MDAnalysis code that builds the backbone (N, CA, C; Angstrom):
import MDAnalysis as mda
import numpy as np

u = mda.Universe.empty(150, n_residues=50, atom_resindex=np.repeat(np.arange(50), 3), trajectory=True)
u.add_TopologyAttr("name", ["N", "CA", "C"] * 50)
u.add_TopologyAttr("resid", np.arange(1, 51))
u.add_TopologyAttr("resname", ["MET", "GLU", "LYS", "ILE", "LYS", "PRO", "GLU", "LYS", "ALA", "LEU", "GLU", "MET", "LEU", "ARG", "LYS", "LYS", "GLY", "VAL", "ASP", "ILE", "SER", "LEU", "GLU", "GLN", "ALA", "ALA", "GLN", "VAL", "LEU", "GLU", "LEU", "LEU", "ARG", "LYS", "PHE", "ALA", "ASN", "ILE", "MET", "VAL", "SER", "GLN", "TYR", "LEU", "GLU", "ARG", "GLN", "ARG", "ARG", "GLY"])
u.atoms.positions = np.array([
    [104.629, 94.528, 115.918],
    [105.017, 94.546, 114.525],
    [104.316, 95.517, 113.459],
    [104.711, 96.190, 112.715],
    [104.179, 97.055, 111.794],
    [103.393, 96.558, 110.816],
    [102.184, 96.866, 110.476],
    [101.220, 96.243, 109.295],
    [101.917, 96.841, 108.112],
    [101.640, 95.786, 106.939],
    [101.955, 96.180, 105.562],
    [100.863, 97.096, 105.199],
    [101.385, 98.007, 104.468],
    [100.291, 99.239, 104.061],
    [99.758, 98.586, 102.639],
    [98.651, 98.955, 102.256],
    [98.027, 98.582, 100.855],
    [99.198, 99.121, 99.757],
    [99.626, 100.411, 99.997],
    [100.645, 100.659, 99.045],
    [102.030, 99.872, 98.872],
    [102.324, 99.365, 99.792],
    [103.474, 98.285, 99.635],
    [103.112, 97.075, 99.357],
    [101.877, 96.595, 99.745],
    [101.512, 95.275, 99.134],
    [101.245, 95.479, 97.472],
    [100.791, 96.577, 97.088],
    [100.545, 96.959, 95.606],
    [101.856, 96.833, 94.831],
    [103.009, 97.449, 95.664],
    [104.183, 97.455, 95.022],
    [104.754, 96.107, 94.868],
    [104.684, 95.439, 95.999],
    [105.150, 93.999, 96.028],
    [104.427, 93.064, 94.865],
    [103.232, 93.394, 94.907],
    [102.533, 92.311, 93.868],
    [102.706, 92.736, 92.370],
    [103.097, 94.209, 92.301],
    [103.366, 94.346, 90.772],
    [104.608, 93.928, 90.332],
    [105.529, 93.971, 91.431],
    [107.010, 93.471, 91.112],
    [106.798, 91.945, 90.498],
    [105.914, 91.108, 90.975],
    [105.429, 89.710, 90.621],
    [104.784, 89.554, 89.631],
    [104.077, 90.859, 88.936],
    [103.597, 90.766, 87.611],
    [101.976, 90.700, 87.922],
    [101.533, 91.044, 89.147],
    [100.072, 90.883, 89.595],
    [99.724, 92.489, 89.350],
    [98.684, 92.656, 88.657],
    [98.123, 93.924, 88.309],
    [96.827, 94.246, 89.058],
    [96.832, 94.881, 90.031],
    [95.557, 94.968, 90.725],
    [95.609, 96.389, 91.128],
    [94.423, 96.783, 91.830],
    [94.274, 98.297, 92.151],
    [94.438, 98.451, 93.683],
    [94.788, 99.759, 94.124],
    [95.108, 99.917, 95.345],
    [93.944, 99.261, 96.369],
    [92.658, 99.490, 96.081],
    [91.523, 99.037, 96.579],
    [91.504, 97.450, 96.830],
    [92.036, 96.908, 95.987],
    [92.210, 95.329, 95.839],
    [93.425, 94.862, 96.653],
    [94.385, 95.531, 96.612],
    [95.438, 95.256, 97.489],
    [95.040, 95.367, 99.031],
    [94.205, 96.434, 99.309],
    [93.761, 96.519, 100.748],
    [93.008, 95.231, 100.922],
    [92.207, 94.811, 100.050],
    [90.909, 93.719, 100.295],
    [92.039, 92.548, 100.595],
    [93.048, 92.430, 99.699],
    [93.833, 91.023, 99.911],
    [94.499, 91.034, 101.298],
    [95.180, 92.310, 101.552],
    [95.787, 92.274, 103.044],
    [94.601, 92.060, 103.951],
    [93.484, 92.485, 103.998],
    [92.592, 92.168, 105.159],
    [92.224, 90.784, 105.114],
    [92.094, 90.007, 103.980],
    [91.773, 88.838, 104.003],
    [93.053, 88.034, 104.506],
    [94.276, 88.310, 104.121],
    [95.279, 87.696, 104.917],
    [95.235, 87.752, 106.274],
    [95.298, 88.844, 106.777],
    [95.284, 89.146, 108.149],
    [94.159, 88.305, 108.750],
    [92.923, 88.056, 108.224],
    [91.822, 87.336, 108.870],
    [92.521, 85.803, 108.995],
    [92.836, 85.493, 107.673],
    [93.455, 83.903, 107.671],
    [94.579, 83.612, 108.849],
    [95.309, 84.914, 108.732],
    [96.695, 84.689, 109.919],
    [95.807, 84.525, 111.355],
    [94.849, 85.423, 111.793],
    [94.332, 85.345, 113.135],
    [93.604, 84.086, 113.253],
    [93.149, 83.542, 112.098],
    [92.391, 82.231, 112.326],
    [93.282, 81.126, 112.898],
    [94.491, 80.990, 111.953],
    [95.441, 80.324, 112.080],
    [96.042, 80.506, 113.312],
    [96.323, 81.477, 113.992],
    [97.027, 81.632, 115.307],
    [96.279, 81.128, 116.157],
    [94.621, 81.469, 116.241],
    [93.775, 81.182, 117.285],
    [93.623, 79.551, 117.122],
    [93.767, 78.777, 116.189],
    [93.694, 77.317, 116.034],
    [95.015, 76.833, 116.441],
    [96.016, 77.357, 116.194],
    [97.238, 76.891, 116.834],
    [97.429, 77.067, 118.478],
    [96.812, 77.998, 118.821],
    [96.877, 78.358, 120.188],
    [96.007, 77.474, 121.053],
    [94.669, 77.262, 120.258],
    [93.786, 76.312, 120.736],
    [94.398, 74.795, 121.014],
    [95.094, 74.374, 119.959],
    [95.462, 73.125, 120.065],
    [96.571, 72.961, 120.975],
    [97.445, 74.110, 121.211],
    [98.560, 73.869, 122.263],
    [97.704, 73.901, 123.531],
    [96.592, 74.530, 123.801],
    [96.142, 74.680, 125.363],
    [95.313, 73.355, 125.613],
    [95.041, 72.498, 124.528],
    [94.364, 71.375, 124.686],
    [95.478, 70.155, 125.061],
    [96.691, 70.563, 124.636],
    [97.709, 69.731, 124.928],
    [97.764, 68.443, 123.718],
])
């Protein structure tokens, strides 16, 4: 799966009225990726435990 680039995130956020810098958009994406990894890890761990 292709990762969303900060430029695309910035465009998407601006369309929703969120005015942030490119650097901030990159930080938001990094945080969201970390959250996603945690959630997937937790899900897989629950599945493994049955």
